Residue, then its C-alpha position, 0 to 999 in steps of 0.5 A: m703845034p710844037s714839034v720839039y718837046l723839052a725837059v729842063a733841069d737847073d738848080h737856079t730857080l730864076f734862070r730856069g724859069g726865064l729859060i723855060s719862058m723863053l723856050n715856050d715863046f718859040p711856037d715849035l718848042k714846048v717844055v714838058i718837064d722842069a726840075s731843080d736837079g738831076t735826081e728830080l729830073i730822073r724821077k719825073l722822067s720815070e713817072a712821065t707818060f709823055l717823054p721829051d725829045i731833048c733834055i737841057l741840063d745844067l752841069r753844076m747841080k747837086p746832088m746829081n750833077g749834069y754828067e751823072t744825070a746824062e749817064e743815067i738818061i743815056k742808060r735808061w732812055k737811049y734815044m733821048k737827046i741831051l744838051f748841056l748849058s753851062m756858065f763856063d764855056t771852056q774847051f775842056l768842058a765842051a770836049n768832056a761833054s762830047s766824049i760821053r755821047v751827049d748831043g750838044f754843049l752851049s754857054k748860058t750866054v748864048d743868043p736865044e735864036i742860036l739856042h733855038e736853032s741848035l735845039l732844032s738841029i739836035y732834034k734832027g740828029e746833029k751835034i752842036f758843041d761850042n768852043l771845041a775847035h782846039a779842045p783837048k781830049s779829056n774823057l773824065t768819068p763822073s767819079e773823076i769829076s766828083f773827085l776833082q770837086l772834092c779836091a777843091s774842097e777843104y776835105s782831107i784825103k781821108e774824108i774824101a775816101a770816106i765820101m767816095k766809100v773807098g779806102i785811103r790808099s785807093a783814094e791816093n791811087f785815084k788821085n795819082a792816076l788823075c794827076r797823070k791823066l791831066g798832067k798835074k803833080t799835086r792835089t793843088g794842081l787838081a784843085l786849080f784845074a777844077v776851079e778853072n774849068g767850072l767844076t766846083 
């Protein structure tokens, strides 16, 4: 009998399928829900009669990314645990993940046995964060992450304001506040930060 039940959300079909197959090979793990993005995962969790113990989330999903999905899970299912898996294992991402009450952050290149052990540890209440020894304090909100992603696009500040449903002045103020928070001077600096930390 499996002792830990899992949900997996990742928009890369081949990776998700391989991950689920690998996880189900461990006799004490069982994937009970899989989804191609955060929106689908939240819907399936809402409809489920049997909820997982741990949700494994990719960070870069559309239309609802990993951070937004995690916040919704935390709000609606307080005792469900969350592990982020990402192709990018930067200290920034690990620090930001640890700041929003998730239970772990691992690189997608992690050894299967380490992932297995990490899931069992998370189930027991431990926190597992890769690459966090000298990580900066970040604590970015989902809105700030979305803004960073838009900064790395070809959208003008007017178009970004429209997408975020705020006025142009509010978008400019948002950009300036984010520059101060991250120690950047321009939108280009914000865009480079987004690219370097795998947010695009």
